[in-house]
C-alpha positions as CSV (number, residue, x, y, z in Angstrom):
1,M,0.0,0.0,0.0
2,R,1.3,3.5,-0.8
3,Y,1.4,6.4,1.6
4,F,2.1,10.1,1.2
5,I,4.1,11.9,3.8
6,E,3.7,15.7,4.2
7,L,6.7,17.3,5.9
8,A,8.5,20.6,6.4
9,Y,12.2,21.2,6.9
10,N,14.8,23.8,7.5
11,G,17.5,23.2,4.8
12,K,20.4,24.8,6.6
13,D,21.9,21.5,7.9
14,F,21.2,19.5,4.7
15,N,22.8,19.1,1.3
16,G,19.4,19.3,-0.2
17,W,16.6,16.8,-0.4
18,Q,18.3,14.0,-2.4
19,R,20.4,11.3,-0.8
20,Q,24.2,12.1,-1.2
21,P,27.2,9.7,-0.8
22,N,29.0,11.7,1.8
23,A,26.7,14.5,3.0
24,P,23.5,14.7,5.1
25,S,20.3,15.0,3.1
26,V,16.6,15.2,4.1
27,Q,15.8,12.0,2.1
28,Q,18.4,10.0,3.9
29,T,17.4,11.3,7.3
30,L,13.8,10.5,6.7
31,E,14.5,7.1,5.3
32,E,16.6,6.1,8.2
33,A,14.0,7.2,10.8
34,L,11.2,5.5,8.9
35,S,13.2,2.3,8.5
36,T,14.1,2.2,12.2
37,L,10.4,2.5,13.2
38,M,9.1,0.0,10.6
39,R,12.1,-2.4,11.3
40,T,12.7,-2.9,7.6
41,P,14.5,-0.8,4.9
42,I,12.1,1.9,3.5
43,D,12.7,3.9,0.3
44,V,11.1,7.3,0.1
45,V,10.4,9.1,-3.2
46,G,10.2,12.9,-3.0
47,A,8.0,15.3,-4.9
48,G,11.2,17.0,-6.2
49,R,14.8,17.9,-5.3
50,T,15.5,21.0,-3.3
51,D,19.2,22.2,-3.4
52,T,21.6,22.6,-0.5
53,G,20.3,25.1,2.0
54,V,16.8,25.5,0.5
55,H,13.8,25.1,2.9
56,A,10.4,23.5,2.5
57,Q,7.3,24.6,4.4
58,K,5.4,21.9,2.5
59,M,7.0,18.9,0.9
60,F,5.6,15.5,0.0
61,A,7.1,12.1,-0.4
62,H,5.7,8.6,-0.8
63,F,6.7,5.2,0.5
64,D,5.2,1.7,0.2
65,W,4.2,-0.7,3.0
66,D,2.8,-4.2,2.8
67,T,-0.2,-3.7,4.9
68,K,-2.5,-0.9,6.0
69,I,-1.1,1.3,8.7
70,E,-3.7,1.3,11.4
71,D,-2.7,4.6,13.1
72,C,-1.0,7.1,10.9
73,E,-1.2,9.8,13.5
74,Q,0.8,7.7,15.9
75,L,3.4,7.0,13.2
76,C,3.7,10.8,12.7
77,Y,4.2,11.3,16.4
78,Q,6.9,8.5,16.5
79,L,8.7,9.9,13.4
80,N,8.8,13.3,14.9
81,Q,10.5,11.9,18.0
82,F,13.2,10.2,15.9
83,L,13.8,13.1,13.5
84,P,15.9,16.2,14.3
85,N,14.2,19.5,15.1
86,T,14.9,20.7,11.5
87,I,12.4,18.2,10.1
88,A,8.7,18.0,11.0
89,I,6.2,15.5,9.8
90,R,2.7,17.0,9.2
91,S,0.7,14.0,8.1
92,I,0.8,10.5,6.6
93,R,-2.1,9.6,4.3
94,L,-3.1,6.5,2.4
95,V,-3.2,7.0,-1.4
96,I,-4.1,4.9,-4.4
97,D,-1.4,2.4,-5.5
98,S,-0.5,4.3,-8.6
99,A,-0.1,7.7,-6.9
100,H,3.4,9.3,-7.3
101,A,4.6,12.2,-5.2
102,R,6.6,13.7,-8.1
103,F,4.6,12.9,-11.2
104,D,1.1,13.5,-9.9
105,A,1.9,17.0,-8.6
106,L,-0.2,19.6,-10.4
107,Q,1.4,22.7,-9.2
108,R,4.3,23.8,-7.1
109,T,4.8,27.2,-5.3
110,Y,8.0,28.8,-4.1
111,E,8.7,31.9,-2.1
112,Y,11.9,33.9,-2.0
113,H,12.5,36.0,1.1
114,I,14.6,39.2,1.0
115,S,15.5,41.2,4.1
116,F,16.6,44.9,4.0
117,E,18.1,44.7,7.5
118,K,20.4,42.4,9.3
119,D,18.5,39.9,11.5
120,P,20.5,37.7,13.8
121,F,17.4,35.4,14.3
122,D,16.9,34.9,10.6
123,A,20.4,34.6,9.2
124,H,19.6,31.3,7.5
125,G,16.1,32.2,6.4
126,S,16.4,35.2,4.1
127,Y,18.8,37.0,1.8
128,K,20.1,40.2,3.2
129,F,19.9,42.8,0.4
130,G,20.9,46.4,0.8
131,A,20.5,48.1,-2.6
132,A,17.5,50.3,-3.5
133,L,15.0,48.6,-5.8
134,D,12.3,49.8,-8.2
135,L,9.4,47.6,-7.3
136,D,7.3,48.8,-10.3
137,R,9.9,47.6,-12.7
138,M,10.0,44.2,-10.9
139,H,6.3,43.9,-11.2
140,M,6.5,44.6,-14.9
141,A,9.2,41.9,-15.2
142,C,6.8,39.5,-13.6
143,D,4.2,40.3,-16.3
144,V,6.8,39.4,-18.9
145,L,7.6,36.1,-17.2
146,M,3.9,35.2,-17.4
147,K,3.8,35.5,-21.1
148,H,6.5,32.9,-21.8
149,R,6.8,29.1,-21.4
150,D,10.4,28.2,-22.4
151,F,12.8,29.1,-19.5
152,E,16.0,27.5,-20.6
153,C,17.8,30.8,-19.9
154,F,17.1,30.3,-16.1
155,S,18.1,26.6,-16.0
156,K,21.3,25.2,-14.6
157,S,23.5,24.0,-17.4
158,K,24.2,20.3,-18.0
159,T,20.8,19.0,-16.7
160,D,19.1,15.9,-18.0
161,V,15.7,17.4,-18.6
162,K,13.9,16.7,-21.9
163,T,12.1,20.0,-22.0
164,Y,12.5,23.5,-20.6
165,I,8.8,24.3,-20.9
166,C,7.1,25.4,-17.7
167,E,3.6,26.8,-17.2
168,I,3.9,29.7,-14.8
169,T,0.5,30.5,-13.2
170,A,1.6,33.2,-10.7
171,A,4.6,35.5,-10.2
172,H,4.6,38.6,-8.0
173,W,6.4,40.6,-5.3
174,K,4.9,41.6,-2.0
175,P,6.5,44.1,0.5
176,T,6.8,42.8,4.1
177,E,7.7,44.5,7.3
178,R,11.4,44.0,6.8
179,G,11.8,43.3,3.1
180,L,10.2,41.6,0.1
181,V,8.8,38.2,-0.7
182,F,8.7,36.9,-4.3
183,T,6.1,34.2,-5.0
184,I,6.0,32.0,-8.1
185,S,3.8,29.0,-9.0
186,A,4.1,26.6,-11.9
187,N,3.4,23.1,-13.0
188,R,7.1,22.3,-12.8
189,F,10.5,24.1,-12.2
190,L,13.9,23.7,-13.7
191,R,17.0,23.3,-11.6
192,N,18.1,26.6,-10.1
193,M,15.2,28.3,-12.0
194,V,13.7,30.3,-9.2
195,R,17.0,31.6,-7.8
196,A,18.1,32.7,-11.3
197,I,14.7,34.4,-11.9
198,V,15.0,36.3,-8.6
199,G,18.6,37.3,-9.3
200,T,17.5,38.6,-12.7
201,L,14.5,40.5,-11.3
202,L,16.7,42.1,-8.7
203,E,19.1,43.4,-11.3
204,I,16.1,44.9,-13.1
205,G,15.0,46.5,-9.9
206,Q,18.5,48.0,-9.5
207,G,18.5,49.3,-13.1
208,K,21.3,47.0,-14.1
209,K,19.0,45.4,-16.7
210,T,15.7,46.6,-18.2
211,V,12.3,45.0,-18.5
212,E,12.8,45.1,-22.3
213,Q,16.0,43.2,-22.0
214,L,14.2,40.4,-20.1
215,E,12.3,39.5,-23.3
216,A,15.7,39.1,-25.1
217,I,17.2,37.1,-22.3
218,I,14.3,34.6,-22.4
219,A,14.5,34.4,-26.2
220,S,18.3,33.7,-26.0
221,K,17.8,30.5,-24.0
222,N,21.3,31.2,-22.7
223,R,21.9,31.0,-18.9
224,S,24.8,33.5,-19.2
225,E,22.5,36.2,-20.4
226,A,20.3,36.1,-17.3
227,G,21.2,37.4,-13.9
228,Y,23.0,35.8,-11.0
229,S,21.5,33.1,-8.8
230,V,20.5,34.4,-5.4
231,P,21.6,32.5,-2.2
232,A,19.7,29.3,-1.3
233,Q,18.8,30.3,2.3
234,G,16.0,32.7,1.1
235,L,14.2,30.0,-0.9
236,Y,11.2,28.1,0.4
237,L,9.0,25.4,-1.2
238,T,5.6,26.4,0.2
239,E,3.0,24.4,-1.6
240,I,2.4,21.4,-3.8
241,T,-1.0,20.5,-5.0
242,Y,-2.4,17.1,-6.1
243,P,-5.6,15.8,-7.5
244,Q,-7.9,14.8,-4.6
245,K,-8.8,11.5,-6.3
246,I,-5.4,10.0,-5.4
247,F,-6.2,10.2,-1.6
248,V,-8.0,7.2,-0.4
249,D,-9.4,9.1,2.6
250,G,-10.6,12.0,0.4
Protein backbone atom coordinates (compact mmCIF):
# COMPACT_ATOMS: atom_id res chain seq x y z
CA MET A 1 0.00 0.00 0.00
CA ARG A 2 1.26 3.49 -0.79
CA TYR A 3 1.40 6.42 1.62
CA PHE A 4 2.08 10.12 1.19
CA ILE A 5 4.09 11.95 3.84
CA GLU A 6 3.70 15.70 4.21
CA LEU A 7 6.71 17.29 5.87
CA ALA A 8 8.50 20.58 6.44
CA TYR A 9 12.20 21.19 6.92
CA ASN A 10 14.83 23.83 7.48
CA GLY A 11 17.48 23.24 4.84
CA LYS A 12 20.43 24.84 6.63
CA ASP A 13 21.86 21.54 7.89
CA PHE A 14 21.23 19.49 4.74
CA ASN A 15 22.83 19.13 1.34
CA GLY A 16 19.42 19.30 -0.25
CA TRP A 17 16.61 16.76 -0.40
CA GLN A 18 18.29 13.99 -2.40
CA ARG A 19 20.45 11.34 -0.75
CA GLN A 20 24.18 12.09 -1.16
CA PRO A 21 27.17 9.71 -0.82
CA ASN A 22 29.01 11.70 1.85
CA ALA A 23 26.71 14.50 2.98
CA PRO A 24 23.52 14.72 5.06
CA SER A 25 20.25 14.98 3.12
CA VAL A 26 16.59 15.21 4.06
CA GLN A 27 15.76 12.04 2.12
CA GLN A 28 18.40 9.97 3.91
CA THR A 29 17.43 11.30 7.34
CA LEU A 30 13.75 10.52 6.71
CA GLU A 31 14.46 7.06 5.27
CA GLU A 32 16.64 6.10 8.23
CA ALA A 33 14.03 7.21 10.78
CA LEU A 34 11.19 5.46 8.94
CA SER A 35 13.24 2.27 8.46
CA THR A 36 14.06 2.19 12.17
CA LEU A 37 10.42 2.51 13.18
CA MET A 38 9.14 0.02 10.60
CA ARG A 39 12.05 -2.38 11.29
CA THR A 40 12.74 -2.87 7.59
CA PRO A 41 14.45 -0.77 4.89
CA ILE A 42 12.08 1.88 3.49
CA ASP A 43 12.71 3.89 0.33
CA VAL A 44 11.14 7.33 0.12
CA VAL A 45 10.40 9.13 -3.17
CA GLY A 46 10.18 12.91 -2.97
CA ALA A 47 8.03 15.33 -4.95
CA GLY A 48 11.22 16.98 -6.19
CA ARG A 49 14.76 17.91 -5.29
CA THR A 50 15.55 21.02 -3.29
CA ASP A 51 19.16 22.21 -3.37
CA THR A 52 21.57 22.61 -0.47
CA GLY A 53 20.26 25.13 2.04
CA VAL A 54 16.77 25.45 0.50
CA HIS A 55 13.82 25.14 2.89
CA ALA A 56 10.40 23.53 2.55
CA GLN A 57 7.29 24.62 4.38
CA LYS A 58 5.35 21.92 2.55
CA MET A 59 7.03 18.93 0.89
CA PHE A 60 5.57 15.55 -0.03
CA ALA A 61 7.10 12.12 -0.44
CA HIS A 62 5.72 8.61 -0.81
CA PHE A 63 6.66 5.17 0.48
CA ASP A 64 5.20 1.67 0.21
CA TRP A 65 4.18 -0.68 3.03
CA ASP A 66 2.84 -4.24 2.79
CA THR A 67 -0.24 -3.75 4.94
CA LYS A 68 -2.52 -0.95 6.03
CA ILE A 69 -1.06 1.30 8.73
CA GLU A 70 -3.71 1.33 11.45
CA ASP A 71 -2.70 4.60 13.12
CA CYS A 72 -1.01 7.14 10.86
CA GLU A 73 -1.19 9.83 13.53
CA GLN A 74 0.79 7.66 15.93
CA LEU A 75 3.39 6.99 13.23
CA CYS A 76 3.66 10.78 12.68
CA TYR A 77 4.25 11.26 16.38
CA GLN A 78 6.91 8.54 16.53
CA LEU A 79 8.67 9.86 13.44
CA ASN A 80 8.84 13.34 14.90
CA GLN A 81 10.51 11.91 18.01
CA PHE A 82 13.19 10.24 15.87
CA LEU A 83 13.83 13.13 13.51
CA PRO A 84 15.94 16.22 14.26
CA ASN A 85 14.24 19.52 15.07
CA THR A 86 14.93 20.72 11.51
CA ILE A 87 12.41 18.21 10.06
CA ALA A 88 8.71 18.01 11.00
CA ILE A 89 6.17 15.45 9.79
CA ARG A 90 2.73 17.01 9.25
CA SER A 91 0.70 14.02 8.09
CA ILE A 92 0.78 10.51 6.62
CA ARG A 93 -2.09 9.58 4.29
CA LEU A 94 -3.07 6.48 2.36
CA VAL A 95 -3.21 7.02 -1.41
CA ILE A 96 -4.09 4.87 -4.40
CA ASP A 97 -1.39 2.41 -5.45
CA SER A 98 -0.49 4.33 -8.62
CA ALA A 99 -0.07 7.71 -6.89
CA HIS A 100 3.36 9.31 -7.29
CA ALA A 101 4.65 12.20 -5.19
CA ARG A 102 6.60 13.68 -8.10
CA PHE A 103 4.64 12.89 -11.23
CA ASP A 104 1.13 13.51 -9.87
CA ALA A 105 1.91 17.02 -8.61
CA LEU A 106 -0.25 19.56 -10.45
CA GLN A 107 1.44 22.74 -9.23
CA ARG A 108 4.34 23.83 -7.05
CA THR A 109 4.81 27.19 -5.35
CA TYR A 110 8.03 28.78 -4.11
CA GLU A 111 8.69 31.91 -2.11
CA TYR A 112 11.93 33.86 -1.98
CA HIS A 113 12.48 36.02 1.10
CA ILE A 114 14.59 39.18 1.03
CA SER A 115 15.47 41.23 4.10
CA PHE A 116 16.56 44.85 3.99
CA GLU A 117 18.07 44.74 7.46
CA LYS A 118 20.38 42.40 9.33
CA ASP A 119 18.45 39.94 11.50
CA PRO A 120 20.48 37.66 13.80
CA PHE A 121 17.43 35.44 14.29
CA ASP A 122 16.89 34.91 10.57
CA ALA A 123 20.41 34.61 9.21
CA HIS A 124 19.59 31.28 7.50
CA GLY A 125 16.07 32.19 6.43
CA SER A 126 16.39 35.18 4.10
CA TYR A 127 18.75 37.00 1.78
CA LYS A 128 20.11 40.25 3.22
CA PHE A 129 19.93 42.80 0.41
CA GLY A 130 20.94 46.43 0.83
CA ALA A 131 20.53 48.06 -2.60
CA ALA A 132 17.54 50.25 -3.51
CA LEU A 133 14.97 48.56 -5.75
CA ASP A 134 12.32 49.84 -8.17
CA LEU A 135 9.38 47.59 -7.33
CA ASP A 136 7.30 48.84 -10.27
CA ARG A 137 9.92 47.57 -12.72
CA MET A 138 10.04 44.25 -10.91
CA HIS A 139 6.25 43.92 -11.17
CA MET A 140 6.49 44.62 -14.91
CA ALA A 141 9.17 41.94 -15.23
CA CYS A 142 6.79 39.47 -13.58
CA ASP A 143 4.22 40.25 -16.27
CA VAL A 144 6.85 39.42 -18.91
CA LEU A 145 7.56 36.06 -17.24
CA MET A 146 3.87 35.16 -17.35
CA LYS A 147 3.81 35.52 -21.15
CA HIS A 148 6.48 32.86 -21.76
CA ARG A 149 6.82 29.09 -21.44
CA ASP A 150 10.42 28.24 -22.39
CA PHE A 151 12.76 29.09 -19.50
CA GLU A 152 16.01 27.50 -20.61
CA CYS A 153 17.81 30.78 -19.86
CA PHE A 154 17.11 30.26 -16.14
CA SER A 155 18.06 26.59 -16.01
CA LYS A 156 21.25 25.22 -14.56
CA SER A 157 23.48 23.99 -17.37
CA LYS A 158 24.19 20.30 -17.97
CA THR A 159 20.84 19.04 -16.71
CA ASP A 160 19.15 15.89 -18.00
CA VAL A 161 15.71 17.44 -18.60
CA LYS A 162 13.93 16.72 -21.89
CA THR A 163 12.08 20.03 -22.02
CA TYR A 164 12.48 23.54 -20.63
CA ILE A 165 8.76 24.29 -20.93
CA CYS A 166 7.09 25.41 -17.70
CA GLU A 167 3.58 26.80 -17.21
CA ILE A 168 3.92 29.71 -14.76
CA THR A 169 0.54 30.51 -13.21
CA ALA A 170 1.60 33.22 -10.73
CA ALA A 171 4.61 35.50 -10.20
CA HIS A 172 4.56 38.56 -7.96
CA TRP A 173 6.40 40.59 -5.31
CA LYS A 174 4.94 41.58 -1.96
CA PRO A 175 6.47 44.07 0.50
CA THR A 176 6.84 42.82 4.07
CA GLU A 177 7.67 44.53 7.34
CA ARG A 178 11.38 43.96 6.81
CA GLY A 179 11.79 43.35 3.11
CA LEU A 180 10.17 41.58 0.15
CA VAL A 181 8.75 38.17 -0.71
CA PHE A 182 8.67 36.87 -4.28
CA THR A 183 6.06 34.17 -4.97
CA ILE A 184 6.01 32.01 -8.08
CA SER A 185 3.79 29.04 -9.01
CA ALA A 186 4.14 26.65 -11.94
CA ASN A 187 3.41 23.09 -12.96
CA ARG A 188 7.15 22.35 -12.81
CA PHE A 189 10.45 24.11 -12.22
CA LEU A 190 13.91 23.65 -13.72
CA ARG A 191 17.02 23.27 -11.59
CA ASN A 192 18.06 26.64 -10.15
CA MET A 193 15.20 28.33 -12.03
CA VAL A 194 13.66 30.31 -9.17
CA ARG A 195 16.99 31.57 -7.83
CA ALA A 196 18.06 32.65 -11.32
CA ILE A 197 14.75 34.43 -11.92
CA VAL A 198 14.99 36.28 -8.61
CA GLY A 199 18.57 37.34 -9.33
CA THR A 200 17.53 38.65 -12.73
CA LEU A 201 14.54 40.54 -11.34
CA LEU A 202 16.72 42.11 -8.66
CA GLU A 203 19.09 43.37 -11.35
CA ILE A 204 16.09 44.87 -13.14
CA GLY A 205 14.99 46.48 -9.89
CA GLN A 206 18.46 48.01 -9.50
CA GLY A 207 18.48 49.31 -13.07
CA LYS A 208 21.30 46.98 -14.15
CA LYS A 209 18.95 45.38 -16.68
CA THR A 210 15.74 46.64 -18.25
CA VAL A 211 12.32 45.03 -18.53
CA GLU A 212 12.76 45.10 -22.31
CA GLN A 213 16.02 43.16 -21.98
CA LEU A 214 14.19 40.40 -20.13
CA GLU A 215 12.35 39.53 -23.34
CA ALA A 216 15.69 39.13 -25.13
CA ILE A 217 17.16 37.12 -22.26
CA ILE A 218 14.30 34.62 -22.38
CA ALA A 219 14.51 34.40 -26.17
CA SER A 220 18.27 33.75 -26.01
CA LYS A 221 17.81 30.48 -24.04
CA ASN A 222 21.27 31.25 -22.68
CA ARG A 223 21.91 31.04 -18.94
CA SER A 224 24.83 33.47 -19.16
CA GLU A 225 22.49 36.20 -20.43
CA ALA A 226 20.31 36.08 -17.30
CA GLY A 227 21.17 37.44 -13.87
CA TYR A 228 22.99 35.81 -10.99
CA SER A 229 21.52 33.09 -8.76
CA VAL A 230 20.53 34.41 -5.35
CA PRO A 231 21.65 32.46 -2.24
CA ALA A 232 19.73 29.32 -1.28
CA GLN A 233 18.77 30.34 2.25
CA GLY A 234 16.02 32.70 1.10
CA LEU A 235 14.17 30.04 -0.92
CA TYR A 236 11.16 28.10 0.39
CA LEU A 237 9.02 25.42 -1.24
CA THR A 238 5.63 26.45 0.17
CA GLU A 239 2.95 24.44 -1.63
CA ILE A 240 2.44 21.35 -3.78
CA THR A 241 -1.04 20.49 -5.01
CA TYR A 242 -2.36 17.09 -6.08
CA PRO A 243 -5.65 15.81 -7.50
CA GLN A 244 -7.91 14.83 -4.60
CA LYS A 245 -8.78 11.54 -6.29
CA ILE A 246 -5.38 10.04 -5.37
CA PHE A 247 -6.15 10.22 -1.64
CA VAL A 248 -8.05 7.19 -0.37
CA ASP A 249 -9.45 9.14 2.59
CA GLY A 250 -10.62 11.98 0.35
